[in-house]
C-alpha positions in Angstrom: 0.0 0.0 0.0 2.8 2.4 0.9 4.7 1.7 -2.3 1.5 2.3 -4.3 1.1 5.8 -2.7 4.8 6.5 -3.3 4.5 5.6 -7.0 1.4 7.7 -7.3 3.2 10.7 -5.7 6.2 10.3 -8.0 3.7 10.0 -11.0 1.9 13.3 -10.1 5.2 15.0 -9.4 6.5 14.1 -12.8 3.3 15.5 -14.4 3.8 18.8 -12.4 7.4 19.0 -13.6 6.2 18.5 -17.2 3.6 21.2 -16.9 6.2 23.7 -15.5 8.6 22.9 -18.3 5.8 23.3 -20.9 4.8 26.7 -19.4 8.5 27.8 -19.5 8.8 26.5 -23.1 5.7 28.4 -24.2 7.0 31.6 -22.7 10.3 31.1 -24.5 8.5 30.6 -27.8 6.5 33.8 -27.3 9.6 35.8 -26.5 11.4 34.4 -29.6 8.4 35.2 -31.8 8.3 38.8 -30.5 12.0 39.3 -31.3 11.6 37.9 -34.8 8.7 40.1 -35.7 
């Protein structure tokens, strides 16, 4: 039971990290597009 909760926590943590990276990437893309225009 404990290992299941631990795996679930790691799974959600990985999703949160991906969401943060995606937001950072989208901001970078917006900045690059502004500089190109």
